[in-house]
N, C-alpha and C positions, 0 to 999 in steps of 0.2 A: 715762546710757544710757537709750534709750527702753524703756518697759515694753511687753511683748508680751502678747497675749491667748492663750487656749488653753493648750497644753502648755508653751509657752515660759515663760509667767507661772507655771505650776504648778512648773516646775523651779526658777525663780528664787526662789520663795517658800518652798520646802522642800527640804532636802537628801535627803529620802526618795525612793525610786524611785516613778515614777508607777504607780498601780494600774491595770493593764490588764485586770483580771478581767471588766469589763463588755463588752469587745470580743468580737464574734462571730467565732469562729475560721474558719468556713467561708468567708465573704466575704473575711476577712483573707488567708487562704491563696491566694485567687484573684486578689488585687490585682496581684501581679507579672505574672501571665499576661495579665490584662486590660490592664495598662500596656504590655506588649510588643505585644499585638495592636493597640492604639490607635497606638502609636508606629510600627508597621510599615505603616500605611496610606500608600502611596507617592503622595502628592498630586502631587509634581513629575512623576513618571512618568505619572500619569493625565492631568494637564493637557496635557502635551506630546503624548501619544498622541491625545488628543481634538482638539487644535488642528492638529497637523501630521501625525499618523498615523505617527510614528517613535518609536523607543525612545530616550529621552533619554540612556541609558547608552552609546549608540553615538556620541555627540557630545561635543565639548568635553572636560571632565575625566572623563567617564564616571560622574559622580555624579548622584543624583536630587534634589539640593538646589536651593534657590532661585537660587544663582549660576549653576549650569549651565542651569537653565530660562531664565534671562535671556538666555543666549547663543542660545537658540532662539526665544524669544517676546518679548524685550525687557523693559522695566521693568514692564509690566503683568503678565507671567508671573511675574516675580520677586516682586512685591508679593503676588499671590494665593497663591503657594506659601509664601512666608515667613509670611504670616498664618495659613494653615492648619497649617503645621508648628509654629509657636509655640502655636497653639491646642490641638493634640493633646498637646503636652508639658504645658501648664498643666492641661488637663482630666484627664490621667492622674494627676497628683498630687492634685488636688482630689477625684477619685473614690476614690483610696486613703484619703484622710482621711475622706471621707463613709462609706465602707464599714466603717471600723474605729473609728468613734466612736458614741456614743449620742446624738449631736445630729442634728437634721434639717437643720441649716444646712451649707452648703458652705464658707463662710468665716466666721471665720478657721479655719486648720487646727487641728482638735481631735482628730484620730485618733491611732492608735498610730505614733509616730515611726519604729519599726522597719520597718513596712510602707510608710510614706510614703517612706522612704529607698530601699527596695527598688524601689518603683514608679518612683522618679525615674531610677534607673539603667536599669531595664528598658525604659522608654519610649524613652530615647535609644538603647539597644541595638537595639530594634525598628526604629528609623529607619535605623540603620547596617546592620543585617542582617535585612531583611524576608523572611519565609518565602515570601511571594508572588512575590518576584523572585529566587529562588534565593540569598538572603542577600547581594545586591549592592544597597546603598542609597546613602545620603548620608554626610556627615561629622558630622551631629548638631548643628550649630551652632544652627540655628533651633529645633529641638526642645529643645535644651539651654536656650536663652533662655526658652522657655515653662516648662520645669521650674524654672528659677531664679526666674522671676517668681512662681510659686506658693510657693516656699520663702522667698524674701526679696526682695520688690520694691524696697526702698530700695537694697539692695546691687547690684541689677541696674542701677540708674541710675548708680551709681559705676563699675560695670564698663563700661558704655557710654561713659562719659567716658574711661576708660583706653584703650578700643579706639580711640576717635576721636583721642586725642592720639598714640597709637602710630602709627596710620596716617598722620596728618598729618606726623609727624617722619620716619618711615622709608619711607612710601608702600608698605608691604607689608600687604595686607589679611590674609594668612595669619598674619603675625607679630602683628598686632593681635588677631586671634581667639585665638591661643594664649596670649598674655600676659593678655588679659582673662579668658579661661576659667580660667587658673591662679589669678588673683587672687580669683575668686569665693569658693571655700571659705575662703580666708584672711580675707576681709572678713566672711563670715558668722560665723566662729569668734570673731574679736576684737570685733565690733560687737554680736552677738546672744547669744553664749554659749548656743547651743541644745543639746538633748540630743545625746549622742555619735552616735547613729545618723544624725541629720541631718547632722552634720559629715562622717561617713563617706560618706553618700549624696552629698553635694555634692562631696566629693573624688573619689569613684568616678566620678561623672558627668563631672567635669572631666578626669580621667585618660583616660576613654574618648574624649572629644572630641579631646583632644590626640593620643592614639594614632592616631586616624583622619587626623591631619594629618602622619603620619610622612614621606610623600613630600614635602610642603611643607617640612618641617624639613630634609630632605636637600638640597633645592634652596637653601634659605636658607644652609646651611653652605657650599655650593659657590658661592654668589653668582649662581645662575642663576634664582632665583625672579622671576616677573614683578612689576613695580611698577605701581601705579595710574597711569594715564595714559600708560603705555609700551606700544607695540604688541608683540604676541608675536613672538618670533623665528621665522623660517621654517626654521631648522636643526633 
């Protein structure tokens, strides 16, 4: 198993709990709020409003994520939204680590795993339920990818493979997203053995994303979910 730096290595090296006495409690307590606010920045909404002057939530699936932006602005809009949503997820986790560690470095993660886990979930929650848009946002996939990259980049690569294989076999993007998201905390646990808060944060993040796909799950069970390459039904 690959050796990890930061608190993962400290956990592996000693059965004793990590000493978090040097962490600053004021910025630590603020990390979930900051993560929520960062996650709640509605890049998809802002980009479509800027380019077309419409509310993206009144079109397509009604979400603010990259896929619905693509329905309005094409692949360029998708790429821009996806990159920005991934970036805010990654930055939220890195900021939580930076504010709860005694290190001036942003990477690797050396902060308090409890606050890092909380920030992970809050960033995705902010994307799904942004206060600026009356709590109507996206499904959290791209922001979740950003969070997952910060927590465990190697496992994200494996998750992307799982996603690609699932979509290639079933032609359901939603099913690929759900299965890949569910696989992430499992891979993190068995491959990295991180502190329990990180496992719980990864699991909580995955559960939130999957919950946001409940309409897709319903359509999958009914056999009415749209497949890749198949035109939407007019009914």
